[in-house]
DOFITI-296058 format. One record per residue (C-alpha): residue number from 1; x, y, z. Coordinates in nm, 3 decimals. Layout:
N
     i         X         Y         Z
   NUM         X         Y         Z
...
//
This chain:
541
     i         X         Y         Z
     1     0.346     2.183     5.935
     2     0.214     1.840     6.018
     3    -0.077     1.898     5.783
     4     0.156     2.015     5.511
     5     0.375     1.714     5.566
     6     0.076     1.483     5.552
     7    -0.046     1.642     5.228
     8     0.299     1.619     5.080
     9     0.334     1.261     5.195
    10    -0.007     1.175     5.059
    11     0.070     1.342     4.727
    12     0.407     1.172     4.711
    13     0.248     0.838     4.786
    14    -0.018     0.894     4.519
    15     0.240     1.004     4.269
    16     0.452     0.702     4.347
    17     0.153     0.474     4.305
    18     0.064     0.647     3.981
    19     0.419     0.619     3.846
    20     0.426     0.257     3.951
    21     0.098     0.196     3.771
    22     0.231     0.371     3.460
    23     0.552     0.169     3.478
    24     0.357    -0.152     3.521
    25     0.129    -0.057     3.230
    26     0.418     0.019     2.994
    27     0.508    -0.345     2.916
    28     0.140    -0.417     2.860
    29     0.109    -0.122     2.621
    30     0.426    -0.230     2.438
    31     0.293    -0.583     2.406
    32    -0.039    -0.449     2.278
    33     0.144    -0.228     2.030
    34     0.347    -0.523     1.901
    35     0.031    -0.728     1.868
    36    -0.136    -0.453     1.664
    37     0.179    -0.410     1.451
    38     0.197    -0.782     1.381
    39    -0.171    -0.789     1.288
    40    -0.132    -0.482     1.063
    41     0.182    -0.633     0.908
    42    -0.009    -0.943     0.800
    43    -0.302    -0.735     0.677
    44    -0.075    -0.517     0.466
    45     0.108    -0.822     0.330
    46    -0.225    -0.967     0.218
    47    -0.364    -0.643     0.077
    48    -0.047    -0.557    -0.116
    49    -0.022    -0.913    -0.248
    50    -0.382    -0.889    -0.365
    51    -0.301    -0.562    -0.545
    52     0.006    -0.712    -0.717
    53    -0.186    -1.024    -0.818
    54    -0.469    -0.810    -0.952
    55    -0.222    -0.617    -1.168
    56    -0.079    -0.940    -1.307
    57    -0.422    -1.093    -1.375
    58    -0.527    -0.769    -1.545
    59    -0.231    -0.732    -1.780
    60     0.015    -1.017    -1.734
    61    -0.087    -1.144    -2.078
    62    -0.173    -0.808    -2.231
    63     0.039    -0.575    -2.444
    64     0.394    -0.592    -2.576
    65     0.634    -0.299    -2.578
    66     0.890    -0.416    -2.836
    67     1.129    -0.121    -2.778
    68     1.160    -0.066    -2.400
    69     0.996    -0.381    -2.269
    70     1.178    -0.584    -2.532
    71     1.510    -0.429    -2.427
    72     1.458    -0.560    -2.073
    73     1.322    -0.899    -2.186
    74     1.620    -0.951    -2.415
    75     1.862    -0.871    -2.130
    76     1.704    -1.125    -1.896
    77     1.722    -1.388    -2.170
    78     2.092    -1.323    -2.225
    79     2.161    -1.348    -1.851
    80     1.981    -1.683    -1.847
    81     2.210    -1.786    -2.133
    82     2.517    -1.700    -1.925
    83     2.603    -1.353    -2.058
    84     2.693    -1.048    -1.847
    85     2.495    -0.723    -1.868
    86     2.693    -0.423    -1.997
    87     2.987    -0.640    -2.104
    88     2.808    -0.868    -2.350
    89     2.507    -0.655    -2.441
    90     2.375    -0.305    -2.391
    91     2.191    -0.303    -2.059
    92     2.061    -0.128    -1.755
    93     2.257    -0.195    -1.437
    94     2.272    -0.568    -1.357
    95     2.047    -0.603    -1.051
    96     1.717    -0.585    -1.234
    97     1.824    -0.868    -1.467
    98     1.946    -1.107    -1.201
    99     1.634    -1.081    -0.985
   100     1.393    -1.232    -1.244
   101     1.665    -1.460    -1.381
   102     1.707    -1.608    -1.032
   103     1.334    -1.693    -1.021
   104     1.311    -1.807    -1.383
   105     1.622    -2.026    -1.399
   106     1.471    -2.321    -1.204
   107     1.174    -2.316    -1.445
   108     1.407    -2.331    -1.749
   109     1.203    -2.072    -1.937
   110     1.262    -1.734    -2.100
   111     0.895    -1.652    -2.167
   112     0.771    -1.299    -2.121
   113     0.475    -1.405    -1.906
   114     0.707    -1.580    -1.661
   115     0.928    -1.271    -1.662
   116     0.629    -1.055    -1.581
   117     0.531    -1.288    -1.297
   118     0.884    -1.269    -1.151
   119     0.875    -0.891    -1.180
   120     0.533    -0.883    -1.015
   121     0.693    -1.026    -0.700
   122     0.920    -0.719    -0.693
   123     0.612    -0.504    -0.752
   124     0.444    -0.662    -0.447
   125     0.750    -0.585    -0.235
   126     0.730    -0.219    -0.336
   127     0.357    -0.185    -0.268
   128     0.390    -0.355     0.071
   129     0.690    -0.143     0.176
   130     0.506     0.175     0.081
   131     0.196     0.067     0.275
   132     0.407    -0.027     0.580
   133     0.579     0.313     0.575
   134     0.241     0.487     0.567
   135     0.110     0.271     0.851
   136     0.420     0.273     1.075
   137     0.354     0.477     1.389
   138     0.047     0.636     1.228
   139    -0.182     0.800     1.487
   140    -0.486     0.607     1.360
   141    -0.530     0.249     1.239
   142    -0.760     0.258     0.940
   143    -0.767    -0.047     0.706
   144    -0.991     0.132     0.453
   145    -0.740     0.417     0.434
   146    -0.458     0.166     0.383
   147    -0.655     0.001     0.104
   148    -0.691     0.334    -0.079
   149    -0.319     0.401    -0.032
   150    -0.231     0.057    -0.169
   151    -0.458     0.109    -0.470
   152    -0.288     0.442    -0.540
   153     0.063     0.295    -0.517
   154    -0.043     0.003    -0.739
   155    -0.185     0.239    -1.003
   156     0.160     0.395    -1.048
   157     0.330     0.056    -1.087
   158     0.362     0.116    -1.459
   159     0.499    -0.008    -1.694
   160     0.571    -0.360    -1.570
   161     0.941    -0.349    -1.667
   162     0.991    -0.025    -1.470
   163     0.846    -0.136    -1.135
   164     1.204    -0.195    -1.019
   165     1.250     0.182    -1.017
   166     0.926     0.241    -0.823
   167     1.013    -0.021    -0.563
   168     1.369     0.103    -0.514
   169     1.252     0.461    -0.458
   170     1.011     0.331    -0.192
   171     1.286     0.124    -0.028
   172     1.503     0.435    -0.007
   173     1.223     0.615     0.179
   174     1.223     0.333     0.436
   175     1.604     0.346     0.467
   176     1.621     0.724     0.516
   177     1.333     0.712     0.766
   178     1.521     0.445     0.962
   179     1.818     0.681     0.987
   180     1.611     0.982     1.094
   181     1.429     0.777     1.357
   182     1.746     0.628     1.510
   183     2.059     0.819     1.404
   184     2.320     0.570     1.525
   185     2.600     0.368     1.365
   186     2.375     0.070     1.292
   187     2.123     0.294     1.116
   188     2.398     0.458     0.911
   189     2.514     0.113     0.800
   190     2.160     0.002     0.709
   191     2.093     0.320     0.512
   192     2.427     0.293     0.335
   193     2.359    -0.071     0.251
   194     2.023     0.020     0.094
   195     2.182     0.301    -0.108
   196     2.458     0.069    -0.232
   197     2.210    -0.204    -0.321
   198     1.990     0.049    -0.502
   199     2.290     0.138    -0.720
   200     2.318    -0.229    -0.825
   201     1.975    -0.188    -0.985
   202     2.052     0.157    -1.124
   203     2.341     0.396    -1.070
   204     2.094     0.685    -1.076
   205     1.918     0.529    -0.776
   206     2.247     0.523    -0.589
   207     2.301     0.893    -0.663
   208     1.944     0.982    -0.564
   209     1.985     0.779    -0.245
   210     2.304     0.965    -0.155
   211     2.131     1.301    -0.211
   212     1.837     1.201     0.009
   213     2.074     1.063     0.273
   214     2.268     1.392     0.275
   215     1.942     1.586     0.308
   216     1.844     1.371     0.603
   217     2.174     1.440     0.779
   218     2.128     1.815     0.722
   219     1.776     1.789     0.864
   220     1.904     1.604     1.170
   221     2.179     1.860     1.224
   222     1.939     2.155     1.203
   223     1.632     2.012     1.373
   224     1.764     1.752     1.616
   225     2.116     1.885     1.678
   226     2.256     1.549     1.568
   227     2.581     1.572     1.375
   228     2.717     1.253     1.228
   229     3.042     1.136     1.386
   230     3.330     0.990     1.188
   231     3.246     0.642     1.315
   232     2.884     0.681     1.195
   233     2.996     0.807     0.856
   234     3.241     0.518     0.838
   235     2.958     0.274     0.915
   236     2.755     0.434     0.636
   237     3.044     0.402     0.388
   238     3.088     0.038     0.488
   239     2.717    -0.016     0.429
   240     2.741     0.134     0.080
   241     3.033    -0.097     0.001
   242     2.841    -0.401     0.130
   243     2.528    -0.312    -0.066
   244     2.725    -0.247    -0.385
   245     2.937    -0.560    -0.347
   246     2.727    -0.777    -0.588
   247     2.821    -0.544    -0.871
   248     3.179    -0.509    -0.748
   249     3.214    -0.887    -0.762
   250     3.137    -0.869    -1.135
   251     3.461    -0.675    -1.181
   252     3.638    -1.009    -1.143
   253     3.488    -1.119    -1.476
   254     3.725    -1.056    -1.773
   255     3.617    -0.757    -1.980
   256     3.355    -0.629    -1.738
   257     3.560    -0.349    -1.573
   258     3.641    -0.191    -1.908
   259     3.282    -0.220    -2.031
   260     3.147    -0.070    -1.708
   261     3.386     0.225    -1.724
   262     3.301     0.274    -2.092
   263     2.932     0.298    -1.998
   264     3.013     0.572    -1.744
   265     3.231     0.752    -1.995
   266     2.954     0.740    -2.253
   267     2.704     0.892    -2.006
   268     2.945     1.176    -1.932
   269     3.010     1.238    -2.300
   270     2.639     1.237    -2.381
   271     2.577     1.506    -2.121
   272     2.231     1.369    -2.043
   273     2.077     1.056    -1.896
   274     1.785     1.048    -2.140
   275     1.625     1.192    -2.451
   276     1.429     1.485    -2.310
   277     1.067     1.565    -2.389
   278     0.877     1.891    -2.327
   279     0.700     1.896    -1.991
   280     0.322     1.852    -2.045
   281     0.217     2.152    -1.837
   282    -0.164     2.179    -1.808
   283    -0.178     2.514    -1.988
   284    -0.006     2.363    -2.296
   285    -0.277     2.101    -2.356
   286    -0.493     2.153    -2.666
   287    -0.822     2.092    -2.487
   288    -1.039     2.174    -2.789
   289    -0.859     1.926    -3.014
   290    -0.870     1.631    -2.772
   291    -1.156     1.410    -2.647
   292    -1.263     1.527    -2.303
   293    -1.131     1.221    -2.119
   294    -0.790     1.234    -2.288
   295    -0.771     1.607    -2.212
   296    -0.857     1.543    -1.846
   297    -0.596     1.267    -1.816
   298    -0.330     1.487    -1.979
   299    -0.418     1.780    -1.752
   300    -0.389     1.565    -1.440
   301    -0.052     1.433    -1.554
   302     0.066     1.791    -1.605
   303    -0.057     1.882    -1.256
   304     0.140     1.591    -1.112
   305     0.454     1.729    -1.281
   306     0.396     2.063    -1.110
   307     0.311     1.891    -0.782
   308     0.629     1.683    -0.796
   309     0.830     2.005    -0.757
   310     0.597     2.209    -0.535
   311     0.491     1.949    -0.281
   312     0.838     1.855    -0.143
   313     0.921     2.224    -0.092
   314     0.591     2.292     0.084
   315     0.626     1.971     0.285
   316     0.980     2.049     0.401
   317     0.876     2.399     0.506
   318     0.583     2.253     0.699
   319     0.802     1.990     0.865
   320     1.058     2.253     0.969
   321     0.782     2.477     1.107
   322     0.639     2.193     1.314
   323     0.981     2.106     1.454
   324     1.042     2.467     1.548
   325     0.709     2.465     1.737
   326     0.802     2.132     1.902
   327     0.521     1.950     1.722
   328     0.608     1.588     1.637
   329     0.699     1.515     1.274
   330     0.700     1.156     1.155
   331     1.046     1.053     1.028
   332     0.875     0.869     0.741
   333     0.723     1.196     0.620
   334     1.057     1.376     0.618
   335     1.225     1.079     0.450
   336     0.963     1.067     0.174
   337     1.015     1.436     0.107
   338     1.393     1.399     0.099
   339     1.374     1.110    -0.148
   340     1.113     1.279    -0.367
   341     1.341     1.578    -0.435
   342     1.613     1.397    -0.637
   343     1.357     1.169    -0.803
   344     1.193     1.473    -0.961
   345     1.507     1.487    -1.178
   346     1.423     1.145    -1.322
   347     1.066     1.250    -1.401
   348     1.181     1.563    -1.581
   349     1.469     1.389    -1.764
   350     1.205     1.259    -2.009
   351     0.875     1.416    -1.913
   352     0.627     1.141    -1.992
   353     0.396     0.916    -1.794
   354     0.656     0.634    -1.779
   355     0.916     0.846    -1.601
   356     0.656     1.015    -1.384
   357     0.533     0.673    -1.268
   358     0.886     0.570    -1.175
   359     0.943     0.888    -0.972
   360     0.623     0.974    -0.791
   361     0.594     0.702    -0.523
   362     0.787     0.892    -0.250
   363     0.556     1.194    -0.294
   364     0.250     0.970    -0.286
   365     0.374     0.816     0.039
   366     0.436     1.161     0.192
   367     0.083     1.269     0.102
   368    -0.077     0.965     0.262
   369     0.134     1.008     0.576
   370     0.009     1.366     0.600
   371    -0.350     1.259     0.536
   372    -0.323     0.991     0.807
   373    -0.315     1.269     1.069
   374    -0.622     1.447     0.933
   375    -0.976     1.409     1.061
   376    -1.176     1.116     0.926
   377    -1.376     1.309     0.664
   378    -1.077     1.504     0.535
   379    -0.862     1.190     0.545
   380    -1.099     0.995     0.322
   381    -1.170     1.287     0.091
   382    -0.799     1.356     0.032
   383    -0.718     0.987    -0.012
   384    -1.000     0.930    -0.263
   385    -0.910     1.243    -0.461
   386    -0.541     1.145    -0.476
   387    -0.626     0.789    -0.575
   388    -0.878     0.903    -0.838
   389    -0.639     1.158    -0.988
   390    -0.365     0.893    -1.002
   391    -0.587     0.639    -1.176
   392    -0.706     0.895    -1.432
   393    -0.352     1.021    -1.499
   394    -0.170     0.688    -1.538
   395    -0.453     0.440    -1.595
   396    -0.502     0.506    -1.970
   397    -0.135     0.419    -2.027
   398    -0.174     0.067    -1.883
   399    -0.198    -0.203    -2.155
   400    -0.495    -0.355    -1.975
   401    -0.681    -0.024    -1.999
   402    -0.582     0.028    -2.364
   403    -0.712    -0.312    -2.470
   404    -1.043    -0.232    -2.298
   405    -1.085     0.091    -2.495
   406    -0.932    -0.009    -2.831
   407    -0.951    -0.328    -3.034
   408    -0.675    -0.580    -2.960
   409    -0.597    -0.923    -3.098
   410    -0.445    -1.242    -2.958
   411    -0.107    -1.329    -3.107
   412     0.180    -1.565    -3.032
   413     0.476    -1.404    -2.857
   414     0.755    -1.657    -2.813
   415     0.597    -1.943    -2.620
   416     0.303    -1.733    -2.495
   417    -0.025    -1.599    -2.627
   418    -0.075    -1.227    -2.562
   419    -0.353    -0.979    -2.626
   420    -0.192    -0.689    -2.814
   421    -0.303    -0.388    -3.025
   422    -0.338    -0.451    -3.397
   423    -0.030    -0.242    -3.476
   424     0.186    -0.454    -3.248
   425     0.036    -0.774    -3.393
   426     0.130    -0.653    -3.743
   427     0.487    -0.582    -3.629
   428     0.515    -0.933    -3.483
   429     0.372    -1.084    -3.804
   430     0.631    -0.892    -4.011
   431     0.916    -1.020    -3.794
   432     0.784    -1.376    -3.810
   433     0.773    -1.361    -4.191
   434     1.123    -1.216    -4.223
   435     1.274    -1.471    -3.984
   436     1.092    -1.757    -4.157
   437     1.215    -1.651    -4.503
   438     1.561    -1.510    -4.438
   439     1.684    -1.635    -4.098
   440     1.544    -1.986    -4.037
   441     1.699    -2.253    -3.816
   442     1.847    -2.009    -3.565
   443     2.032    -1.790    -3.817
   444     2.122    -1.444    -3.693
   445     1.953    -1.122    -3.804
   446     1.976    -0.749    -3.728
   447     1.684    -0.525    -3.629
   448     1.785    -0.172    -3.532
   449     1.760     0.077    -3.371
   450     1.420     0.068    -3.193
   451     1.316    -0.298    -3.166
   452     1.545    -0.492    -2.930
   453     1.243    -0.705    -2.846
   454     1.271    -0.858    -3.193
   455     1.560    -1.073    -3.069
   456     1.371    -1.171    -2.754
   457     1.073    -1.286    -2.962
   458     1.290    -1.561    -3.112
   459     1.536    -1.598    -2.822
   460     1.820    -1.504    -3.059
   461     2.140    -1.317    -2.983
   462     2.180    -0.973    -3.137
   463     2.489    -0.940    -3.359
   464     2.523    -0.580    -3.239
   465     2.613    -0.489    -2.881
   466     2.393    -0.177    -2.896
   467     2.049    -0.336    -2.923
   468     1.895     0.007    -2.864
   469     2.109     0.222    -3.097
   470     1.959     0.562    -3.022
   471     2.266     0.776    -2.956
   472     2.550     0.895    -3.182
   473     2.854     0.669    -3.154
   474     3.225     0.714    -3.222
   475     3.391     0.568    -3.531
   476     3.579     0.316    -3.316
   477     3.255     0.191    -3.163
   478     3.085     0.167    -3.501
   479     3.378    -0.027    -3.646
   480     3.349    -0.279    -3.364
   481     2.979    -0.315    -3.439
   482     3.061    -0.374    -3.807
   483     3.302    -0.654    -3.714
   484     3.032    -0.815    -3.500
   485     2.785    -0.801    -3.790
   486     3.042    -0.957    -4.025
   487     3.108    -1.240    -3.781
   488     2.736    -1.308    -3.729
   489     2.653    -1.326    -4.102
   490     2.288    -1.215    -4.053
   491     2.014    -1.340    -4.283
   492     1.855    -0.994    -4.303
   493     1.887    -0.641    -4.165
   494     1.579    -0.434    -4.082
   495     1.643    -0.066    -4.011
   496     1.384     0.181    -3.887
   497     1.536     0.501    -4.024
   498     1.275     0.736    -3.878
   499     1.408     1.003    -3.638
   500     1.339     0.948    -3.267
   501     1.074     1.192    -3.140
   502     1.096     1.362    -3.482
   503     1.434     1.514    -3.388
   504     1.672     1.632    -3.656
   505     1.988     1.421    -3.670
   506     1.829     1.124    -3.489
   507     1.799     0.884    -3.782
   508     2.009     0.569    -3.759
   509     2.184     0.673    -4.081
   510     2.296     0.988    -3.896
   511     2.374     0.854    -3.549
   512     2.560     0.546    -3.679
   513     2.663     0.646    -4.034
   514     2.951     0.396    -4.068
   515     2.729     0.101    -3.975
   516     2.454     0.222    -4.206
   517     2.693     0.266    -4.500
   518     2.842    -0.079    -4.441
   519     2.497    -0.240    -4.446
   520     2.391    -0.045    -4.758
   521     2.710    -0.152    -4.937
   522     2.738    -0.516    -4.829
   523     2.364    -0.601    -4.838
   524     2.096    -0.565    -5.101
   525     1.790    -0.346    -5.039
   526     1.455    -0.526    -5.067
   527     1.110    -0.369    -5.105
   528     0.766    -0.507    -5.039
   529     0.673    -0.722    -4.739
   530     0.436    -0.451    -4.620
   531     0.714    -0.252    -4.458
   532     0.594     0.054    -4.265
   533     0.709     0.396    -4.379
   534     1.071     0.465    -4.288
   535     1.168     0.096    -4.260
   536     1.447    -0.039    -4.480
   537     1.506    -0.409    -4.542
   538     1.839    -0.552    -4.655
   539     1.940    -0.911    -4.736
   540     2.285    -1.055    -4.821
   541     2.398    -0.990    -5.177
//
C-alpha cells in the first residue's frame, strides 16, 4: 500500500509538474504565435501590395472598355460633380462610386488613370484579405505557397472596374468565418455589418451574404449544436442596419427614395439581373475551328464553370464528414464554401469570363485552404496547377495581355494617354470628330445605347438618365427621356442600332421605340463620317 501510495504520489507530482510546465509554456506559445502572425501579416501586406501594383503597372494605362468600363467611369465623374447615383443617372449601387471619388476629390481630377489607381487600392485590399484568410491558422507557414495563392487571386482581379465585386466576395468569406469561429453576439454583429456594407456596393452582394450567413448558421446548428439566440439574431440585424446605413442616409436626399424603389421595381419587372449567355461548357467548344491556345483557354474557362458548381458540394460533404469523425475543419474553409454557393448564381447570370472572375474568389480561397493541409509536394503541385489554369483561363482577357498579342496604338483618352486596340482608337477618333464638329464648347450630345463612356471621354453630362439603354422601357419612362433630350438640345445623336448579343428585339429602335421615333422625327439623319455598320447619326434639323 505504501508502495502504491508512493507511486501514486510520484505520478501525481510528475503530472502536476508537467501541467505546471504546460501552463507556464502556454503564454510563451501564445506570444510566439502572435509574433509569427504579426510577421506573416506584414509579409502578406507587402506581397499583396506588390501584386496590386504589378497589375496597375501592367495595365493601368492599357485598354478602354467604352461600354462597361465607361459606364463606371461616367458614374464616378458625376459623383465628383455632385450628383447622386441612381437618382441622377443610371448606376450600380452607390458604394463603388464613392470609394474612388473619396480618393480622387482631393486631387481635383476625373481622369481614368487616377480612377484605376483608386480602384487598385480596393483590389489590394481584396488580395490581402484573401491571402490572410488562407494563412490564418494554417497548419504550415509557407511563404512560397502564399505567393502562388496571391498570384492566383490577382489573376482573377479582372476587369479593373469589377474588382469591387471580387473584393466584397472575399470580405464576406472573412465575415462568415469570423461567425463560425466564434458564434457569439459580437460576431453576429460583425457579420451583419459586413453583409449590410456589402449591399451598399451591390444589393446582390447583400443577398449573397445573407444566403451564406444562413448557411453558416445551419452548419453551426448541425455540426456544433449552436443555435442562434434571439439576442444574437438581434445583434446581427443591428449589424446589417449599421453596415447599410450609408445608403439609408441617402434616402434623406430629395428624389432618391423614389428612384431607388423604381430601380428595385424595374429589376422585379425584368425578371432577371442580367442578359444571359450560354454557358461555355468544354464539350461545346469548336476545337478544330480555333487556334490551339484559344481553345485551351476556352476549355479551362468551361471547366471552371463546372467546378464552380461541383466543388462547393464536394467540399461541404467533405467538411461534414470530417466533423462527424471529429476531425478539425477550418472555419475559413466552410465559410468559403458557403459564400461560393450563392456567387455561382452571379457567374451563371451571364456566363462569360467577366462574371466568372467576379464570382470565383471564394472557391479559389477554399481550394488553397484545402491545399495548405496537404503534403509539401502535393501542396505545390495543386497550387501551381490551380494558378496556371487560372492564368490561362482569364489571362487572355486582360487588356495588358491583349496588347501584347495584338497590335495596339497610343491615343488620348480625356487627360490621359492610353494604349488601346485599333478598333477602340477608331471609336475614340469618331467621337472626337463628332464632338468637334457638332457639339463644341461643352454642348450636349447623345450616344446610345452601348457607349456610356462617350460622355466620360469629354466629362459631359448625358441628356438621358439611362446611359446604358439595353432593356425595354415603359412609355412613361421613354417620355421622360424625351423631355430630357429636348431640354438638353444636343448637337448630335449617335445610335448603335445593332441588337445586343444578336438577340431579336434588342435593337434600340425596339427597346425604346418612342425615343427612337422622336429622334428620327426631330433630327436629320447624316451619312458618312466612317460610321460602322449599324450606327445611325442624327443632327438637329
